[in-house]
N, CA, C and O atoms as a GROMACS GRO file, in nm:
protein
  272
    1UNK      N    1   5.310  -6.880  -0.449
    1UNK     CA    2   5.270  -6.942  -0.301
    1UNK      C    3   5.181  -6.988  -0.285
    1UNK      O    4   5.200  -7.107  -0.257
    2UNK      N    5   5.054  -6.955  -0.287
    2UNK     CA    6   4.997  -7.008  -0.222
    2UNK      C    7   4.933  -7.081  -0.292
    2UNK      O    8   4.824  -7.114  -0.245
    3UNK      N    9   4.977  -7.146  -0.459
    3UNK     CA   10   4.866  -7.214  -0.498
    3UNK      C   11   4.935  -7.380  -0.532
    3UNK      O   12   5.053  -7.407  -0.554
    4UNK      N   13   4.849  -7.449  -0.528
    4UNK     CA   14   4.844  -7.594  -0.485
    4UNK      C   15   4.973  -7.636  -0.557
    4UNK      O   16   5.046  -7.586  -0.643
    5UNK      N   17   4.967  -7.790  -0.459
    5UNK     CA   18   5.108  -7.848  -0.542
    5UNK      C   19   5.064  -7.958  -0.542
    5UNK      O   20   4.944  -7.945  -0.519
    6UNK      N   21   5.103  -8.129  -0.564
    6UNK     CA   22   5.088  -8.223  -0.593
    6UNK      C   23   5.247  -8.229  -0.521
    6UNK      O   24   5.351  -8.165  -0.533
    7UNK      N   25   5.198  -8.348  -0.437
    7UNK     CA   26   5.291  -8.371  -0.372
    7UNK      C   27   5.274  -8.538  -0.372
    7UNK      O   28   5.348  -8.577  -0.282
    8UNK      N   29   5.216  -8.641  -0.428
    8UNK     CA   30   5.205  -8.740  -0.509
    8UNK      C   31   5.204  -8.746  -0.637
    8UNK      O   32   5.163  -8.666  -0.721
    9UNK      N   33   5.276  -8.895  -0.649
    9UNK     CA   34   5.310  -8.913  -0.786
    9UNK      C   35   5.364  -8.908  -0.917
    9UNK      O   36   5.470  -8.971  -0.914
   10UNK      N   37   5.338  -8.856  -1.050
   10UNK     CA   38   5.446  -8.833  -1.106
   10UNK      C   39   5.464  -8.704  -1.108
   10UNK      O   40   5.583  -8.674  -1.122
   11UNK      N   41   5.368  -8.587  -1.098
   11UNK     CA   42   5.348  -8.468  -1.104
   11UNK      C   43   5.391  -8.298  -0.939
   11UNK      O   44   5.387  -8.177  -0.919
   12UNK      N   45   5.441  -8.489  -0.852
   12UNK     CA   46   5.491  -8.432  -0.771
   12UNK      C   47   5.598  -8.325  -0.738
   12UNK      O   48   5.708  -8.359  -0.783
   13UNK      N   49   5.600  -8.197  -0.670
   13UNK     CA   50   5.676  -8.119  -0.673
   13UNK      C   51   5.774  -8.098  -0.628
   13UNK      O   52   5.780  -8.090  -0.505
   14UNK      N   53   5.887  -8.082  -0.704
   14UNK     CA   54   6.030  -8.119  -0.682
   14UNK      C   55   6.087  -8.156  -0.524
   14UNK      O   56   6.159  -8.245  -0.480
   15UNK      N   57   6.038  -8.075  -0.482
   15UNK     CA   58   6.112  -8.064  -0.313
   15UNK      C   59   5.973  -8.190  -0.312
   15UNK      O   60   6.011  -8.270  -0.398
   16UNK      N   61   5.900  -8.217  -0.284
   16UNK     CA   62   5.819  -8.334  -0.215
   16UNK      C   63   5.892  -8.428  -0.249
   16UNK      O   64   5.898  -8.523  -0.171
   17UNK      N   65   5.974  -8.435  -0.381
   17UNK     CA   66   5.995  -8.568  -0.415
   17UNK      C   67   6.144  -8.585  -0.406
   17UNK      O   68   6.192  -8.680  -0.468
   18UNK      N   69   6.246  -8.482  -0.318
   18UNK     CA   70   6.339  -8.470  -0.304
   18UNK      C   71   6.289  -8.554  -0.092
   18UNK      O   72   6.351  -8.654  -0.053
   19UNK      N   73   6.231  -8.518  -0.044
   19UNK     CA   74   6.188  -8.484   0.125
   19UNK      C   75   6.137  -8.655   0.049
   19UNK      O   76   6.196  -8.736   0.120
   20UNK      N   77   6.097  -8.694  -0.006
   20UNK     CA   78   6.036  -8.834   0.055
   20UNK      C   79   6.194  -8.930  -0.023
   20UNK      O   80   6.278  -8.965   0.060
   21UNK      N   81   6.202  -8.940  -0.068
   21UNK     CA   82   6.308  -9.029  -0.167
   21UNK      C   83   6.410  -9.091  -0.074
   21UNK      O   84   6.483  -9.023  -0.003
   22UNK      N   85   6.411  -9.266  -0.079
   22UNK     CA   86   6.461  -9.280   0.060
   22UNK      C   87   6.405  -9.235   0.208
   22UNK      O   88   6.458  -9.245   0.319
   23UNK      N   89   6.342  -9.210   0.188
   23UNK     CA   90   6.246  -9.145   0.328
   23UNK      C   91   6.117  -9.176   0.333
   23UNK      O   92   6.025  -9.102   0.297
   24UNK      N   93   6.099  -9.372   0.416
   24UNK     CA   94   5.954  -9.461   0.407
   24UNK      C   95   5.868  -9.318   0.529
   24UNK      O   96   5.910  -9.208   0.564
   25UNK      N   97   5.778  -9.369   0.550
   25UNK     CA   98   5.687  -9.374   0.676
   25UNK      C   99   5.696  -9.497   0.717
   25UNK      O  100   5.692  -9.597   0.646
   26UNK      N  101   5.704  -9.494   0.791
   26UNK     CA  102   5.734  -9.652   0.901
   26UNK      C  103   5.637  -9.726   0.871
   26UNK      O  104   5.625  -9.804   0.965
   27UNK      N  105   5.538  -9.752   0.770
   27UNK     CA  106   5.492  -9.860   0.692
   27UNK      C  107   5.567  -9.865   0.603
   27UNK      O  108   5.532  -9.953   0.525
   28UNK      N  109   5.660  -9.812   0.572
   28UNK     CA  110   5.768  -9.867   0.421
   28UNK      C  111   5.722  -9.734   0.278
   28UNK      O  112   5.770  -9.742   0.166
   29UNK      N  113   5.637  -9.642   0.316
   29UNK     CA  114   5.543  -9.589   0.225
   29UNK      C  115   5.647  -9.460   0.144
   29UNK      O  116   5.708  -9.412   0.239
   30UNK      N  117   5.675  -9.416   0.069
   30UNK     CA  118   5.736  -9.260   0.030
   30UNK      C  119   5.634  -9.216  -0.012
   30UNK      O  120   5.658  -9.097   0.007
   31UNK      N  121   5.508  -9.219  -0.069
   31UNK     CA  122   5.432  -9.067  -0.069
   31UNK      C  123   5.369  -9.070   0.070
   31UNK      O  124   5.360  -9.149   0.164
   32UNK      N  125   5.325  -8.938   0.039
   32UNK     CA  126   5.227  -8.890   0.176
   32UNK      C  127   5.130  -8.860   0.134
   32UNK      O  128   5.081  -8.797   0.040
   33UNK      N  129   5.077  -8.974   0.308
   33UNK     CA  130   4.915  -9.019   0.255
   33UNK      C  131   4.860  -8.939   0.360
   33UNK      O  132   4.751  -8.981   0.397
   34UNK      N  133   4.907  -8.817   0.432
   34UNK     CA  134   4.787  -8.700   0.500
   34UNK      C  135   4.887  -8.574   0.588
   34UNK      O  136   4.995  -8.541   0.637
   35UNK      N  137   4.794  -8.554   0.567
   35UNK     CA  138   4.818  -8.359   0.547
   35UNK      C  139   4.927  -8.364   0.701
   35UNK      O  140   4.887  -8.458   0.771
   36UNK      N  141   5.052  -8.289   0.770
   36UNK     CA  142   5.104  -8.245   0.869
   36UNK      C  143   5.206  -8.381   0.842
   36UNK      O  144   5.248  -8.437   0.944
   37UNK      N  145   5.234  -8.418   0.751
   37UNK     CA  146   5.377  -8.495   0.765
   37UNK      C  147   5.453  -8.405   0.736
   37UNK      O  148   5.438  -8.318   0.650
   38UNK      N  149   5.624  -8.437   0.876
   38UNK     CA  150   5.671  -8.362   0.899
   38UNK      C  151   5.831  -8.442   0.855
   38UNK      O  152   5.883  -8.553   0.869
   39UNK      N  153   5.862  -8.313   0.799
   39UNK     CA  154   6.056  -8.410   0.759
   39UNK      C  155   6.130  -8.269   0.879
   39UNK      O  156   6.082  -8.163   0.918
   40UNK      N  157   6.241  -8.327   0.902
   40UNK     CA  158   6.401  -8.269   0.954
   40UNK      C  159   6.460  -8.297   0.897
   40UNK      O  160   6.473  -8.414   0.860
   41UNK      N  161   6.544  -8.175   0.851
   41UNK     CA  162   6.621  -8.166   0.732
   41UNK      C  163   6.745  -8.066   0.817
   41UNK      O  164   6.738  -7.959   0.876
   42UNK      N  165   6.848  -8.152   0.791
   42UNK     CA  166   6.968  -8.122   0.841
   42UNK      C  167   7.032  -7.976   0.793
   42UNK      O  168   6.961  -7.902   0.726
   43UNK      N  169   7.184  -7.931   0.833
   43UNK     CA  170   7.162  -7.769   0.759
   43UNK      C  171   7.303  -7.778   0.637
   43UNK      O  172   7.366  -7.684   0.588
   44UNK      N  173   7.316  -7.914   0.616
   44UNK     CA  174   7.354  -7.927   0.471
   44UNK      C  175   7.245  -8.006   0.439
   44UNK      O  176   7.255  -8.129   0.437
   45UNK      N  177   7.100  -7.924   0.404
   45UNK     CA  178   7.009  -8.003   0.370
   45UNK      C  179   6.950  -8.132   0.300
   45UNK      O  180   6.858  -8.164   0.225
   46UNK      N  181   7.050  -8.184   0.364
   46UNK     CA  182   6.942  -8.348   0.381
   46UNK      C  183   6.900  -8.408   0.494
   46UNK      O  184   6.966  -8.392   0.597
   47UNK      N  185   6.755  -8.507   0.495
   47UNK     CA  186   6.658  -8.532   0.547
   47UNK      C  187   6.746  -8.583   0.646
   47UNK      O  188   6.857  -8.629   0.620
   48UNK      N  189   6.697  -8.576   0.755
   48UNK     CA  190   6.769  -8.587   0.841
   48UNK      C  191   6.680  -8.744   0.931
   48UNK      O  192   6.737  -8.846   0.967
   49UNK      N  193   6.511  -8.706   0.947
   49UNK     CA  194   6.445  -8.761   0.977
   49UNK      C  195   6.354  -8.757   0.963
   49UNK      O  196   6.335  -8.640   0.996
   50UNK      N  197   6.190  -8.821   0.914
   50UNK     CA  198   6.044  -8.804   0.864
   50UNK      C  199   5.907  -8.896   0.980
   50UNK      O  200   5.887  -9.010   1.022
   51UNK      N  201   5.852  -8.779   0.989
   51UNK     CA  202   5.719  -8.771   1.160
   51UNK      C  203   5.605  -8.742   1.052
   51UNK      O  204   5.591  -8.671   0.953
   52UNK      N  205   5.515  -8.854   1.137
   52UNK     CA  206   5.401  -8.877   1.080
   52UNK      C  207   5.303  -8.807   1.146
   52UNK      O  208   5.279  -8.783   1.264
   53UNK      N  209   5.224  -8.765   0.983
   53UNK     CA  210   5.053  -8.636   1.088
   53UNK      C  211   5.053  -8.588   1.240
   53UNK      O  212   5.027  -8.481   1.296
   54UNK      N  213   5.096  -8.721   1.285
   54UNK     CA  214   5.008  -8.708   1.403
   54UNK      C  215   5.158  -8.673   1.533
   54UNK      O  216   5.149  -8.619   1.643
   55UNK      N  217   5.251  -8.715   1.480
   55UNK     CA  218   5.368  -8.693   1.581
   55UNK      C  219   5.366  -8.504   1.630
   55UNK      O  220   5.386  -8.393   1.580
   56UNK      N  221   5.334  -8.562   1.742
   56UNK     CA  222   5.321  -8.390   1.796
   56UNK      C  223   5.488  -8.318   1.832
   56UNK      O  224   5.588  -8.386   1.857
   57UNK      N  225   5.485  -8.171   1.825
   57UNK     CA  226   5.694  -8.113   1.838
   57UNK      C  227   5.733  -8.185   1.995
   57UNK      O  228   5.841  -8.143   2.034
   58UNK      N  229   5.684  -8.260   2.069
   58UNK     CA  230   5.773  -8.308   2.208
   58UNK      C  231   5.784  -8.441   2.129
   58UNK      O  232   5.800  -8.534   2.209
   59UNK      N  233   5.782  -8.477   2.019
   59UNK     CA  234   5.808  -8.643   2.014
   59UNK      C  235   5.990  -8.584   1.983
   59UNK      O  236   6.091  -8.612   2.048
   60UNK      N  237   5.976  -8.495   1.858
   60UNK     CA  238   6.055  -8.404   1.734
   60UNK      C  239   6.214  -8.322   1.853
   60UNK      O  240   6.333  -8.308   1.826
   61UNK      N  241   6.150  -8.294   1.956
   61UNK     CA  242   6.274  -8.201   2.005
   61UNK      C  243   6.360  -8.265   2.043
   61UNK      O  244   6.470  -8.212   2.025
   62UNK      N  245   6.363  -8.436   2.129
   62UNK     CA  246   6.502  -8.489   2.147
   62UNK      C  247   6.572  -8.490   1.989
   62UNK      O  248   6.693  -8.469   1.993
   63UNK      N  249   6.503  -8.516   1.822
   63UNK     CA  250   6.647  -8.567   1.779
   63UNK      C  251   6.663  -8.378   1.716
   63UNK      O  252   6.763  -8.370   1.644
   64UNK      N  253   6.581  -8.223   1.732
   64UNK     CA  254   6.625  -8.086   1.725
   64UNK      C  255   6.827  -8.153   1.783
   64UNK      O  256   6.928  -8.192   1.726
   65UNK      N  257   6.786  -8.131   1.906
   65UNK     CA  258   6.885  -8.133   2.066
   65UNK      C  259   6.975  -8.220   1.990
   65UNK      O  260   7.076  -8.218   2.060
   66UNK      N  261   7.004  -8.308   1.875
   66UNK     CA  262   7.106  -8.391   1.855
   66UNK      C  263   7.185  -8.351   1.710
   66UNK      O  264   7.266  -8.403   1.634
   67UNK      N  265   7.125  -8.255   1.720
   67UNK     CA  266   7.119  -8.167   1.560
   67UNK      C  267   7.170  -7.989   1.556
   67UNK      O  268   7.172  -7.920   1.454
   68UNK      N  269   7.206  -7.946   1.685
   68UNK     CA  270   7.250  -7.810   1.703
   68UNK      C  271   7.352  -7.799   1.688
   68UNK      O  272   7.405  -7.688   1.700
   0.00000   0.00000   0.00000
């Protein structure tokens, strides 16, 4: 549970491969450039949005209300 995992490259863990696929950052990159990148995932398991490391919870809150 606390083992180090890869989030980018060929050895990226399957979870991060799924989260990043088709969900680029604001610069068009799918790779995660820094810690604290956030993904909003719907009840069906699909990625609804990706937020950068500097996104505050207050920025994400309106999107949450749309998916309750």
